[in-house]
C-alpha positions in Angstrom: 131.9 63.3 76.2 129.1 64.0 74.1 126.1 63.4 76.6 128.2 65.4 79.5 128.4 68.5 76.9 124.8 68.0 76.0 123.9 68.3 79.8 125.9 71.1 80.2 124.4 73.0 77.3 121.2 72.1 78.5 121.8 73.2 82.1 123.2 76.6 80.5 120.1 76.8 78.6 118.1 76.5 81.5 120.4 79.1 83.4 119.7 81.6 80.9 115.8 80.9 81.0 115.9 81.9 84.6 118.0 84.7 84.6 116.0 86.4 81.6 112.7 85.4 83.4 110.3 88.4 84.5 110.3 87.0 88.1 114.1 86.3 88.9 115.8 89.9 90.0 119.0 88.9 90.8 121.1 90.7 93.5 118.5 93.2 95.0 117.8 94.1 98.7 114.5 93.3 100.7 113.6 97.1 100.5 114.4 97.2 96.6 112.3 93.8 96.2 109.1 95.4 98.4 109.2 98.5 96.4 109.2 96.4 93.1 105.9 94.3 94.4 104.2 97.4 96.1 100.9 98.0 94.7 100.9 94.4 92.9 98.0 91.9 93.6 98.4 89.2 96.3 100.2 86.5 95.0 103.0 88.4 92.8 106.3 87.5 93.5 109.9 87.6 92.7 113.0 85.5 93.1 116.2 87.2 94.5 119.7 86.5 95.7 119.8 85.9 99.4 122.5 87.7 101.6 122.7 84.5 103.8 125.2 81.8 102.4 123.2 79.3 103.7 119.7 80.3 101.9 121.0 81.4 98.2 117.9 82.8 97.0 114.7 84.6 98.6 111.2 84.4 97.3 109.5 88.0 98.1 105.7 88.1 97.6 102.4 90.1 98.2 100.4 88.7 101.0 97.4 90.4 102.5 98.6 94.2 103.2 102.3 93.2 103.1 105.3 92.1 101.5 106.7 88.7 102.8 110.2 87.5 102.2 111.0 83.7 102.6 114.5 82.2 102.1 115.2 78.9 100.2 117.7 76.8 101.8 119.6 74.1 100.4 118.8 70.4 101.1 121.7 68.8 103.1 122.4 66.5 100.2 122.8 69.9 97.9 120.1 68.3 95.3 117.0 70.7 96.1 115.6 73.4 98.2 113.2 73.8 100.9 111.4 76.7 102.3 111.4 77.3 106.0 107.9 77.9 107.8 109.4 81.2 109.0 109.1 84.3 107.2 110.2 88.2 107.5 107.5 90.5 106.8 107.7 94.0 105.5 105.1 95.9 106.4 106.3 99.5 105.5 107.4 98.6 101.9 111.0 99.2 103.1 113.0 98.5 106.2 115.3 95.7 107.2 116.7 93.0 105.0 115.2 90.2 107.4 114.9 87.9 104.0 118.2 88.1 102.8 
């Protein structure tokens, strides 16, 4: 149907906009995210795919003197996302992939 096609085309345009944005970095590790954010001002962030199947994306951001990785989890109805209050911190700019 024409409305379904229009909705699909809009979804595809939205997806392309996200993939082409400066804040979406795709399939990079926590260490790569920390390296990309190193030396950036507090509040700078990027979004990347997560290694956790229950949390498809991770926000990596610059906090005071550290990089924080926080996973985005799907809502139970799969209609949105939420952040859990716990975060992993990477003080060294490298290290484990605790944030996905």
